TORKOL-4160 file (C-alpha; in steps of 0.2 Angstrom, whole numbers, padded with zeros to 4 digits, m for minus):
419
<pt num="1" X="0066" Y="m0029" Z="m0004"/>
<pt num="2" X="0069" Y="m0037" Z="m0021"/>
<pt num="3" X="0070" Y="m0023" Z="m0034"/>
<pt num="4" X="0075" Y="m0021" Z="m0053"/>
<pt num="5" X="0093" Y="m0018" Z="m0058"/>
<pt num="6" X="0097" Y="0001" Z="m0059"/>
<pt num="7" X="0091" Y="0008" Z="m0075"/>
<pt num="8" X="0079" Y="m0006" Z="m0080"/>
<pt num="9" X="0066" Y="m0001" Z="m0093"/>
<pt num="10" X="0050" Y="m0010" Z="m0097"/>
<pt num="11" X="0045" Y="m0008" Z="m0115"/>
<pt num="12" X="0026" Y="m0009" Z="m0120"/>
<pt num="13" X="0019" Y="m0021" Z="m0132"/>
<pt num="14" X="0021" Y="m0008" Z="m0146"/>
<pt num="15" X="0039" Y="m0005" Z="m0142"/>
<pt num="16" X="0036" Y="0012" Z="m0134"/>
<pt num="17" X="0045" Y="0017" Z="m0118"/>
<pt num="18" X="0036" Y="0028" Z="m0107"/>
<pt num="19" X="0043" Y="0043" Z="m0097"/>
<pt num="20" X="0036" Y="0043" Z="m0080"/>
<pt num="21" X="0031" Y="0059" Z="m0070"/>
<pt num="22" X="0026" Y="0055" Z="m0052"/>
<pt num="23" X="0015" Y="0068" Z="m0043"/>
<pt num="24" X="0023" Y="0072" Z="m0026"/>
<pt num="25" X="0009" Y="0084" Z="m0020"/>
<pt num="26" X="0004" Y="0074" Z="m0005"/>
<pt num="27" X="0022" Y="0072" Z="0002"/>
<pt num="28" X="0025" Y="0091" Z="0000"/>
<pt num="29" X="0008" Y="0093" Z="0010"/>
<pt num="30" X="0013" Y="0080" Z="0023"/>
<pt num="31" X="0031" Y="0086" Z="0026"/>
<pt num="32" X="0033" Y="0090" Z="0044"/>
<pt num="33" X="0018" Y="0080" Z="0049"/>
<pt num="34" X="0021" Y="0064" Z="0059"/>
<pt num="35" X="0018" Y="0049" Z="0058"/>
<pt num="36" X="0014" Y="0045" Z="0040"/>
<pt num="37" X="m0002" Y="0038" Z="0035"/>
<pt num="38" X="m0004" Y="0022" Z="0024"/>
<pt num="39" X="m0007" Y="0033" Z="0008"/>
<pt num="40" X="0009" Y="0044" Z="0013"/>
<pt num="41" X="0019" Y="0028" Z="0013"/>
<pt num="42" X="0013" Y="0023" Z="m0004"/>
<pt num="43" X="0018" Y="0039" Z="m0013"/>
<pt num="44" X="0035" Y="0038" Z="m0004"/>
<pt num="45" X="0038" Y="0020" Z="m0009"/>
<pt num="46" X="0034" Y="0025" Z="m0028"/>
<pt num="47" X="0046" Y="0040" Z="m0026"/>
<pt num="48" X="0060" Y="0030" Z="m0018"/>
<pt num="49" X="0058" Y="0016" Z="m0032"/>
<pt num="50" X="0059" Y="0029" Z="m0046"/>
<pt num="51" X="0074" Y="0037" Z="m0038"/>
<pt num="52" X="0083" Y="0021" Z="m0036"/>
<pt num="53" X="0078" Y="0011" Z="m0051"/>
<pt num="54" X="0072" Y="0023" Z="m0065"/>
<pt num="55" X="0083" Y="0039" Z="m0064"/>
<pt num="56" X="0084" Y="0040" Z="m0083"/>
<pt num="57" X="0066" Y="0041" Z="m0087"/>
<pt num="58" X="0057" Y="0048" Z="m0072"/>
<pt num="59" X="0053" Y="0066" Z="m0067"/>
<pt num="60" X="0043" Y="0073" Z="m0052"/>
<pt num="61" X="0029" Y="0086" Z="m0052"/>
<pt num="62" X="0017" Y="0093" Z="m0039"/>
<pt num="63" X="0003" Y="0105" Z="m0036"/>
<pt num="64" X="0005" Y="0120" Z="m0024"/>
<pt num="65" X="m0006" Y="0133" Z="m0030"/>
<pt num="66" X="0000" Y="0129" Z="m0047"/>
<pt num="67" X="0006" Y="0113" Z="m0055"/>
<pt num="68" X="0023" Y="0112" Z="m0062"/>
<pt num="69" X="0039" Y="0101" Z="m0064"/>
<pt num="70" X="0050" Y="0099" Z="m0049"/>
<pt num="71" X="0069" Y="0101" Z="m0050"/>
<pt num="72" X="0075" Y="0083" Z="m0049"/>
<pt num="73" X="0090" Y="0084" Z="m0037"/>
<pt num="74" X="0081" Y="0094" Z="m0023"/>
<pt num="75" X="0065" Y="0083" Z="m0026"/>
<pt num="76" X="0076" Y="0068" Z="m0023"/>
<pt num="77" X="0084" Y="0075" Z="m0008"/>
<pt num="78" X="0068" Y="0079" Z="m0001"/>
<pt num="79" X="0061" Y="0062" Z="m0003"/>
<pt num="80" X="0076" Y="0053" Z="0004"/>
<pt num="81" X="0076" Y="0065" Z="0019"/>
<pt num="82" X="0058" Y="0061" Z="0022"/>
<pt num="83" X="0061" Y="0042" Z="0020"/>
<pt num="84" X="0074" Y="0043" Z="0034"/>
<pt num="85" X="0064" Y="0053" Z="0046"/>
<pt num="86" X="0048" Y="0042" Z="0044"/>
<pt num="87" X="0058" Y="0026" Z="0045"/>
<pt num="88" X="0066" Y="0032" Z="0061"/>
<pt num="89" X="0084" Y="0032" Z="0054"/>
<pt num="90" X="0086" Y="0051" Z="0056"/>
<pt num="91" X="0074" Y="0057" Z="0068"/>
<pt num="92" X="0082" Y="0073" Z="0075"/>
<pt num="93" X="0080" Y="0092" Z="0073"/>
<pt num="94" X="0093" Y="0094" Z="0060"/>
<pt num="95" X="0084" Y="0081" Z="0049"/>
<pt num="96" X="0067" Y="0089" Z="0051"/>
<pt num="97" X="0074" Y="0106" Z="0047"/>
<pt num="98" X="0082" Y="0099" Z="0031"/>
<pt num="99" X="0066" Y="0091" Z="0025"/>
<pt num="100" X="0055" Y="0106" Z="0029"/>
<pt num="101" X="0067" Y="0118" Z="0021"/>
<pt num="102" X="0068" Y="0108" Z="0005"/>
<pt num="103" X="0049" Y="0107" Z="0005"/>
<pt num="104" X="0047" Y="0125" Z="0007"/>
<pt num="105" X="0059" Y="0128" Z="m0008"/>
<pt num="106" X="0050" Y="0116" Z="m0019"/>
<pt num="107" X="0033" Y="0124" Z="m0015"/>
<pt num="108" X="0040" Y="0141" Z="m0019"/>
<pt num="109" X="0047" Y="0134" Z="m0035"/>
<pt num="110" X="0030" Y="0127" Z="m0040"/>
<pt num="111" X="0022" Y="0144" Z="m0037"/>
<pt num="112" X="0035" Y="0153" Z="m0048"/>
<pt num="113" X="0037" Y="0140" Z="m0061"/>
<pt num="114" X="0019" Y="0137" Z="m0067"/>
<pt num="115" X="0012" Y="0125" Z="m0080"/>
<pt num="116" X="0022" Y="0130" Z="m0095"/>
<pt num="117" X="0038" Y="0120" Z="m0094"/>
<pt num="118" X="0028" Y="0105" Z="m0088"/>
<pt num="119" X="0016" Y="0106" Z="m0104"/>
<pt num="120" X="0031" Y="0109" Z="m0115"/>
<pt num="121" X="0040" Y="0093" Z="m0108"/>
<pt num="122" X="0025" Y="0082" Z="m0110"/>
<pt num="123" X="0021" Y="0088" Z="m0128"/>
<pt num="124" X="0039" Y="0085" Z="m0133"/>
<pt num="125" X="0037" Y="0066" Z="m0128"/>
<pt num="126" X="0023" Y="0064" Z="m0140"/>
<pt num="127" X="0011" Y="0053" Z="m0131"/>
<pt num="128" X="0025" Y="0044" Z="m0121"/>
<pt num="129" X="0022" Y="0054" Z="m0105"/>
<pt num="130" X="0013" Y="0044" Z="m0091"/>
<pt num="131" X="0008" Y="0055" Z="m0076"/>
<pt num="132" X="0007" Y="0044" Z="m0060"/>
<pt num="133" X="m0005" Y="0050" Z="m0047"/>
<pt num="134" X="m0004" Y="0038" Z="m0033"/>
<pt num="135" X="m0012" Y="0048" Z="m0019"/>
<pt num="136" X="m0030" Y="0055" Z="m0017"/>
<pt num="137" X="m0023" Y="0072" Z="m0010"/>
<pt num="138" X="m0023" Y="0084" Z="m0025"/>
<pt num="139" X="m0037" Y="0078" Z="m0036"/>
<pt num="140" X="m0049" Y="0091" Z="m0032"/>
<pt num="141" X="m0038" Y="0103" Z="m0042"/>
<pt num="142" X="m0045" Y="0096" Z="m0058"/>
<pt num="143" X="m0041" Y="0110" Z="m0070"/>
<pt num="144" X="m0023" Y="0108" Z="m0071"/>
<pt num="145" X="m0024" Y="0089" Z="m0073"/>
<pt num="146" X="m0037" Y="0091" Z="m0087"/>
<pt num="147" X="m0026" Y="0103" Z="m0096"/>
<pt num="148" X="m0011" Y="0090" Z="m0095"/>
<pt num="149" X="m0023" Y="0077" Z="m0103"/>
<pt num="150" X="m0032" Y="0088" Z="m0116"/>
<pt num="151" X="m0019" Y="0100" Z="m0121"/>
<pt num="152" X="m0002" Y="0092" Z="m0118"/>
<pt num="153" X="m0007" Y="0074" Z="m0121"/>
<pt num="154" X="m0002" Y="0066" Z="m0105"/>
<pt num="155" X="m0007" Y="0048" Z="m0101"/>
<pt num="156" X="m0014" Y="0045" Z="m0083"/>
<pt num="157" X="m0012" Y="0031" Z="m0071"/>
<pt num="158" X="m0021" Y="0033" Z="m0054"/>
<pt num="159" X="m0020" Y="0023" Z="m0038"/>
<pt num="160" X="m0036" Y="0021" Z="m0029"/>
<pt num="161" X="m0034" Y="0016" Z="m0011"/>
<pt num="162" X="m0053" Y="0014" Z="m0006"/>
<pt num="163" X="m0070" Y="0021" Z="m0009"/>
<pt num="164" X="m0074" Y="0022" Z="0010"/>
<pt num="165" X="m0080" Y="0040" Z="0009"/>
<pt num="166" X="m0093" Y="0036" Z="m0004"/>
<pt num="167" X="m0098" Y="0018" Z="0002"/>
<pt num="168" X="m0098" Y="0023" Z="0021"/>
<pt num="169" X="m0101" Y="0042" Z="0022"/>
<pt num="170" X="m0103" Y="0041" Z="0041"/>
<pt num="171" X="m0085" Y="0038" Z="0042"/>
<pt num="172" X="m0080" Y="0053" Z="0032"/>
<pt num="173" X="m0077" Y="0071" Z="0037"/>
<pt num="174" X="m0090" Y="0083" Z="0032"/>
<pt num="175" X="m0091" Y="0085" Z="0013"/>
<pt num="176" X="m0079" Y="0070" Z="0011"/>
<pt num="177" X="m0091" Y="0059" Z="0001"/>
<pt num="178" X="m0093" Y="0073" Z="m0012"/>
<pt num="179" X="m0075" Y="0076" Z="m0013"/>
<pt num="180" X="m0071" Y="0058" Z="m0016"/>
<pt num="181" X="m0085" Y="0057" Z="m0030"/>
<pt num="182" X="m0077" Y="0072" Z="m0039"/>
<pt num="183" X="m0060" Y="0062" Z="m0038"/>
<pt num="184" X="m0068" Y="0047" Z="m0045"/>
<pt num="185" X="m0077" Y="0057" Z="m0059"/>
<pt num="186" X="m0060" Y="0064" Z="m0064"/>
<pt num="187" X="m0052" Y="0047" Z="m0064"/>
<pt num="188" X="m0066" Y="0041" Z="m0075"/>
<pt num="189" X="m0063" Y="0056" Z="m0087"/>
<pt num="190" X="m0044" Y="0055" Z="m0087"/>
<pt num="191" X="m0038" Y="0038" Z="m0082"/>
<pt num="192" X="m0030" Y="0026" Z="m0094"/>
<pt num="193" X="m0025" Y="0014" Z="m0081"/>
<pt num="194" X="m0030" Y="0012" Z="m0062"/>
<pt num="195" X="m0020" Y="0002" Z="m0049"/>
<pt num="196" X="m0029" Y="m0003" Z="m0033"/>
<pt num="197" X="m0023" Y="m0012" Z="m0017"/>
<pt num="198" X="m0036" Y="m0026" Z="m0016"/>
<pt num="199" X="m0050" Y="m0035" Z="m0025"/>
<pt num="200" X="m0062" Y="m0027" Z="m0013"/>
<pt num="201" X="m0057" Y="m0010" Z="m0019"/>
<pt num="202" X="m0057" Y="m0016" Z="m0037"/>
<pt num="203" X="m0075" Y="m0021" Z="m0036"/>
<pt num="204" X="m0080" Y="m0005" Z="m0028"/>
<pt num="205" X="m0071" Y="0005" Z="m0041"/>
<pt num="206" X="m0079" Y="m0005" Z="m0055"/>
<pt num="207" X="m0097" Y="m0002" Z="m0048"/>
<pt num="208" X="m0093" Y="0017" Z="m0047"/>
<pt num="209" X="m0085" Y="0018" Z="m0065"/>
<pt num="210" X="m0100" Y="0008" Z="m0072"/>
<pt num="211" X="m0111" Y="0022" Z="m0066"/>
<pt num="212" X="m0101" Y="0034" Z="m0077"/>
<pt num="213" X="m0102" Y="0022" Z="m0092"/>
<pt num="214" X="m0083" Y="0019" Z="m0090"/>
<pt num="215" X="m0072" Y="0003" Z="m0089"/>
<pt num="216" X="m0054" Y="0006" Z="m0086"/>
<pt num="217" X="m0040" Y="m0007" Z="m0086"/>
<pt num="218" X="m0037" Y="m0010" Z="m0067"/>
<pt num="219" X="m0022" Y="m0019" Z="m0059"/>
<pt num="220" X="m0024" Y="m0027" Z="m0041"/>
<pt num="221" X="m0007" Y="m0025" Z="m0033"/>
<pt num="222" X="m0005" Y="m0027" Z="m0014"/>
<pt num="223" X="0005" Y="m0015" Z="m0004"/>
<pt num="224" X="0023" Y="m0019" Z="0001"/>
<pt num="225" X="0028" Y="m0019" Z="0019"/>
<pt num="226" X="0041" Y="m0006" Z="0025"/>
<pt num="227" X="0043" Y="m0011" Z="0043"/>
<pt num="228" X="0059" Y="m0021" Z="0047"/>
<pt num="229" X="0059" Y="m0035" Z="0060"/>
<pt num="230" X="0069" Y="m0029" Z="0075"/>
<pt num="231" X="0082" Y="m0039" Z="0084"/>
<pt num="232" X="0074" Y="m0051" Z="0096"/>
<pt num="233" X="0067" Y="m0040" Z="0109"/>
<pt num="234" X="0068" Y="m0043" Z="0128"/>
<pt num="235" X="0052" Y="m0051" Z="0135"/>
<pt num="236" X="0040" Y="m0036" Z="0140"/>
<pt num="237" X="0038" Y="m0033" Z="0159"/>
<pt num="238" X="0019" Y="m0034" Z="0156"/>
<pt num="239" X="0007" Y="m0042" Z="0144"/>
<pt num="240" X="0001" Y="m0029" Z="0131"/>
<pt num="241" X="m0009" Y="m0028" Z="0115"/>
<pt num="242" X="m0007" Y="m0015" Z="0101"/>
<pt num="243" X="m0019" Y="m0006" Z="0090"/>
<pt num="244" X="m0010" Y="0002" Z="0075"/>
<pt num="245" X="m0021" Y="0015" Z="0067"/>
<pt num="246" X="m0027" Y="0033" Z="0066"/>
<pt num="247" X="m0039" Y="0037" Z="0080"/>
<pt num="248" X="m0055" Y="0040" Z="0072"/>
<pt num="249" X="m0073" Y="0033" Z="0072"/>
<pt num="250" X="m0070" Y="0021" Z="0058"/>
<pt num="251" X="m0056" Y="0012" Z="0067"/>
<pt num="252" X="m0068" Y="0007" Z="0081"/>
<pt num="253" X="m0057" Y="0012" Z="0096"/>
<pt num="254" X="m0073" Y="0013" Z="0106"/>
<pt num="255" X="m0075" Y="m0006" Z="0106"/>
<pt num="256" X="m0057" Y="m0008" Z="0113"/>
<pt num="257" X="m0060" Y="0005" Z="0127"/>
<pt num="258" X="m0076" Y="m0005" Z="0132"/>
<pt num="259" X="m0066" Y="m0021" Z="0133"/>
<pt num="260" X="m0053" Y="m0013" Z="0144"/>
<pt num="261" X="m0065" Y="m0006" Z="0156"/>
<pt num="262" X="m0072" Y="m0023" Z="0159"/>
<pt num="263" X="m0055" Y="m0031" Z="0160"/>
<pt num="264" X="m0050" Y="m0018" Z="0173"/>
<pt num="265" X="m0066" Y="m0022" Z="0183"/>
<pt num="266" X="m0062" Y="m0041" Z="0182"/>
<pt num="267" X="m0043" Y="m0041" Z="0184"/>
<pt num="268" X="m0038" Y="m0024" Z="0191"/>
<pt num="269" X="m0020" Y="m0020" Z="0189"/>
<pt num="270" X="m0016" Y="m0037" Z="0183"/>
<pt num="271" X="m0026" Y="m0034" Z="0167"/>
<pt num="272" X="m0015" Y="m0033" Z="0151"/>
<pt num="273" X="m0011" Y="m0016" Z="0144"/>
<pt num="274" X="m0017" Y="m0008" Z="0128"/>
<pt num="275" X="m0005" Y="0003" Z="0117"/>
<pt num="276" X="m0013" Y="0014" Z="0104"/>
<pt num="277" X="0000" Y="0018" Z="0090"/>
<pt num="278" X="m0005" Y="0031" Z="0077"/>
<pt num="279" X="m0009" Y="0049" Z="0075"/>
<pt num="280" X="m0025" Y="0058" Z="0081"/>
<pt num="281" X="m0039" Y="0060" Z="0067"/>
<pt num="282" X="m0056" Y="0067" Z="0067"/>
<pt num="283" X="m0069" Y="0065" Z="0080"/>
<pt num="284" X="m0057" Y="0057" Z="0092"/>
<pt num="285" X="m0061" Y="0069" Z="0107"/>
<pt num="286" X="m0072" Y="0056" Z="0116"/>
<pt num="287" X="m0060" Y="0042" Z="0114"/>
<pt num="288" X="m0046" Y="0053" Z="0121"/>
<pt num="289" X="m0057" Y="0058" Z="0136"/>
<pt num="290" X="m0061" Y="0040" Z="0141"/>
<pt num="291" X="m0044" Y="0034" Z="0140"/>
<pt num="292" X="m0037" Y="0047" Z="0151"/>
<pt num="293" X="m0050" Y="0043" Z="0165"/>
<pt num="294" X="m0049" Y="0029" Z="0177"/>
<pt num="295" X="m0049" Y="0014" Z="0176"/>
<pt num="296" X="m0041" Y="0016" Z="0158"/>
<pt num="297" X="m0028" Y="0029" Z="0162"/>
<pt num="298" X="m0017" Y="0016" Z="0170"/>
<pt num="299" X="m0020" Y="0002" Z="0157"/>
<pt num="300" X="m0021" Y="0012" Z="0140"/>
<pt num="301" X="m0006" Y="0021" Z="0133"/>
<pt num="302" X="m0007" Y="0032" Z="0118"/>
<pt num="303" X="0009" Y="0034" Z="0107"/>
<pt num="304" X="0008" Y="0046" Z="0093"/>
<pt num="305" X="0023" Y="0053" Z="0083"/>
<pt num="306" X="0031" Y="0036" Z="0082"/>
<pt num="307" X="0044" Y="0032" Z="0069"/>
<pt num="308" X="0043" Y="0015" Z="0060"/>
<pt num="309" X="0058" Y="0008" Z="0069"/>
<pt num="310" X="0049" Y="0011" Z="0086"/>
<pt num="311" X="0033" Y="0004" Z="0079"/>
<pt num="312" X="0041" Y="m0012" Z="0074"/>
<pt num="313" X="0049" Y="m0014" Z="0091"/>
<pt num="314" X="0032" Y="m0011" Z="0100"/>
<pt num="315" X="0023" Y="m0023" Z="0089"/>
<pt num="316" X="0036" Y="m0036" Z="0090"/>
<pt num="317" X="0033" Y="m0038" Z="0109"/>
<pt num="318" X="0014" Y="m0038" Z="0109"/>
<pt num="319" X="0003" Y="m0052" Z="0112"/>
<pt num="320" X="m0007" Y="m0048" Z="0096"/>
<pt num="321" X="m0012" Y="m0033" Z="0085"/>
<pt num="322" X="m0030" Y="m0028" Z="0088"/>
<pt num="323" X="m0039" Y="m0021" Z="0073"/>
<pt num="324" X="m0058" Y="m0019" Z="0075"/>
<pt num="325" X="m0060" Y="m0008" Z="0060"/>
<pt num="326" X="m0077" Y="m0005" Z="0052"/>
<pt num="327" X="m0071" Y="m0003" Z="0034"/>
<pt num="328" X="m0055" Y="m0004" Z="0025"/>
<pt num="329" X="m0047" Y="m0003" Z="0007"/>
<pt num="330" X="m0032" Y="m0014" Z="0011"/>
<pt num="331" X="m0028" Y="m0016" Z="0030"/>
<pt num="332" X="m0009" Y="m0012" Z="0030"/>
<pt num="333" X="m0007" Y="m0014" Z="0049"/>
<pt num="334" X="m0013" Y="m0032" Z="0048"/>
<pt num="335" X="0001" Y="m0036" Z="0035"/>
<pt num="336" X="0014" Y="m0026" Z="0045"/>
<pt num="337" X="0010" Y="m0036" Z="0061"/>
<pt num="338" X="0010" Y="m0053" Z="0052"/>
<pt num="339" X="0026" Y="m0049" Z="0043"/>
<pt num="340" X="0034" Y="m0046" Z="0061"/>
<pt num="341" X="0027" Y="m0063" Z="0067"/>
<pt num="342" X="0014" Y="m0055" Z="0078"/>
<pt num="343" X="m0003" Y="m0063" Z="0079"/>
<pt num="344" X="m0018" Y="m0053" Z="0073"/>
<pt num="345" X="m0036" Y="m0051" Z="0080"/>
<pt num="346" X="m0046" Y="m0041" Z="0067"/>
<pt num="347" X="m0063" Y="m0038" Z="0059"/>
<pt num="348" X="m0071" Y="m0050" Z="0048"/>
<pt num="349" X="m0069" Y="m0040" Z="0032"/>
<pt num="350" X="m0066" Y="m0046" Z="0014"/>
<pt num="351" X="m0051" Y="m0034" Z="0012"/>
<pt num="352" X="m0043" Y="m0040" Z="0028"/>
<pt num="353" X="m0045" Y="m0058" Z="0023"/>
<pt num="354" X="m0036" Y="m0054" Z="0007"/>
<pt num="355" X="m0021" Y="m0049" Z="0017"/>
<pt num="356" X="m0021" Y="m0061" Z="0032"/>
<pt num="357" X="m0029" Y="m0076" Z="0022"/>
<pt num="358" X="m0031" Y="m0090" Z="0035"/>
<pt num="359" X="m0019" Y="m0084" Z="0048"/>
<pt num="360" X="m0028" Y="m0071" Z="0059"/>
<pt num="361" X="m0044" Y="m0073" Z="0070"/>
<pt num="362" X="m0058" Y="m0064" Z="0061"/>
<pt num="363" X="m0071" Y="m0057" Z="0073"/>
<pt num="364" X="m0087" Y="m0047" Z="0071"/>
<pt num="365" X="m0082" Y="m0029" Z="0075"/>
<pt num="366" X="m0098" Y="m0026" Z="0085"/>
<pt num="367" X="m0096" Y="m0042" Z="0095"/>
<pt num="368" X="m0088" Y="m0035" Z="0111"/>
<pt num="369" X="m0089" Y="m0052" Z="0121"/>
<pt num="370" X="m0080" Y="m0061" Z="0107"/>
<pt num="371" X="m0066" Y="m0049" Z="0107"/>
<pt num="372" X="m0065" Y="m0048" Z="0125"/>
<pt num="373" X="m0064" Y="m0067" Z="0127"/>
<pt num="374" X="m0050" Y="m0067" Z="0113"/>
<pt num="375" X="m0040" Y="m0054" Z="0122"/>
<pt num="376" X="m0041" Y="m0064" Z="0138"/>
<pt num="377" X="m0036" Y="m0080" Z="0129"/>
<pt num="378" X="m0021" Y="m0072" Z="0120"/>
<pt num="379" X="m0015" Y="m0064" Z="0136"/>
<pt num="380" X="m0013" Y="m0080" Z="0145"/>
<pt num="381" X="0006" Y="m0086" Z="0145"/>
<pt num="382" X="0002" Y="m0103" Z="0138"/>
<pt num="383" X="m0012" Y="m0097" Z="0126"/>
<pt num="384" X="m0017" Y="m0112" Z="0115"/>
<pt num="385" X="m0026" Y="m0100" Z="0103"/>
<pt num="386" X="m0011" Y="m0089" Z="0101"/>
<pt num="387" X="0000" Y="m0104" Z="0098"/>
<pt num="388" X="m0012" Y="m0110" Z="0085"/>
<pt num="389" X="m0011" Y="m0094" Z="0076"/>
<pt num="390" X="0008" Y="m0093" Z="0077"/>
<pt num="391" X="0008" Y="m0110" Z="0069"/>
<pt num="392" X="m0003" Y="m0104" Z="0055"/>
<pt num="393" X="0008" Y="m0089" Z="0053"/>
<pt num="394" X="0023" Y="m0099" Z="0048"/>
<pt num="395" X="0016" Y="m0102" Z="0031"/>
<pt num="396" X="0011" Y="m0084" Z="0028"/>
<pt num="397" X="0022" Y="m0073" Z="0016"/>
<pt num="398" X="0022" Y="m0054" Z="0017"/>
<pt num="399" X="0019" Y="m0045" Z="0001"/>
<pt num="400" X="0034" Y="m0035" Z="m0005"/>
<pt num="401" X="0036" Y="m0018" Z="m0014"/>
<pt num="402" X="0047" Y="m0028" Z="m0026"/>
<pt num="403" X="0032" Y="m0039" Z="m0031"/>
<pt num="404" X="0021" Y="m0024" Z="m0032"/>
<pt num="405" X="0032" Y="m0014" Z="m0044"/>
<pt num="406" X="0036" Y="m0030" Z="m0054"/>
<pt num="407" X="0017" Y="m0030" Z="m0058"/>
<pt num="408" X="0014" Y="m0012" Z="m0058"/>
<pt num="409" X="0028" Y="m0006" Z="m0070"/>
<pt num="410" X="0023" Y="m0016" Z="m0086"/>
<pt num="411" X="0005" Y="m0011" Z="m0082"/>
<pt num="412" X="0009" Y="0007" Z="m0081"/>
<pt num="413" X="0020" Y="0006" Z="m0097"/>
<pt num="414" X="0004" Y="0000" Z="m0107"/>
<pt num="415" X="m0004" Y="0017" Z="m0103"/>
<pt num="416" X="0006" Y="0024" Z="m0118"/>
<pt num="417" X="m0003" Y="0011" Z="m0129"/>
<pt num="418" X="m0021" Y="0017" Z="m0124"/>
<pt num="419" X="m0031" Y="0023" Z="m0139"/>
């Protein structure tokens, strides 16, 4: 991944260099949980980038009952341990124990330390402190963030991943729409800059901010791809497809189970297999019940708790990624599959077209016959449709974190120039 030379500093238009404070609340909350979500990966990518490239002007803070600065060396060690575990480079009991031990120590520090030193640090910077909040997790705890802005003078840059709980409340947990509204109300009040992952998210955010009478400078910066292409895998013993996502209603696993029930009736044991990669989310009980019963039990496999290296190996051997999601902010699995050279069948959503451009086949997420026909076509050994997509894929280029940060850091720097 292309990065900036160690110690590179971006200077704003007024010649002011920002000091960056990244909030790690979500990583501390997610420590010990596996596998990571897309938002987890974003916060981790920002943390790793700051550790590697901005050690002289970056700090970490978090909220755990109280918001405070984190000691740098233990925080960096925690981030690096989590990165190795999630990537699959150190998935063992000792590595897990180290990460969870560091997380517990950092949480205890937050409770003991309190806000005082964080406020004093920001006040000493005299308007040069930029507080980066790149996950949605801690925003309901608004009081401490308001004090950082109004008393200490911090500038705020937020990352908004999507507005799905507001625009599609049927896909949110109970109370999720209200919580997300409060997050966006806080962003409207505190935000000096906002980063989003797609033009679709930017449009949805602009509509929401307009309701609050606000307009905040917004940068569209696609997410980078963390999966590494594995060595050329052995040809799989059986044809299979992969769905990479949390098991929850929005991801539309129900459509896939309907397809595989019909494939089982038509092809019996010769039907292709379906591998579900990802953690279990909310309202997934019915999906799990169906996939455990015949005829699906012998054709559908659930793999949860899978590290990135294993995900890449599984994807690389698949006939295609299946992604029949009903709403998205970005669609990271589509980019990850294409980056590994794997064809994609996905929902026809503007956000997914931003990612996949002309390469995937885009299907109506409610058109089960069309999906079933595509799966049958792609499962054939000499599939012409699959070959056509692979040909289109040759011109596709994966977004990188290097490109993301090349756009993001100058934009973040300008937060210190906000009136």
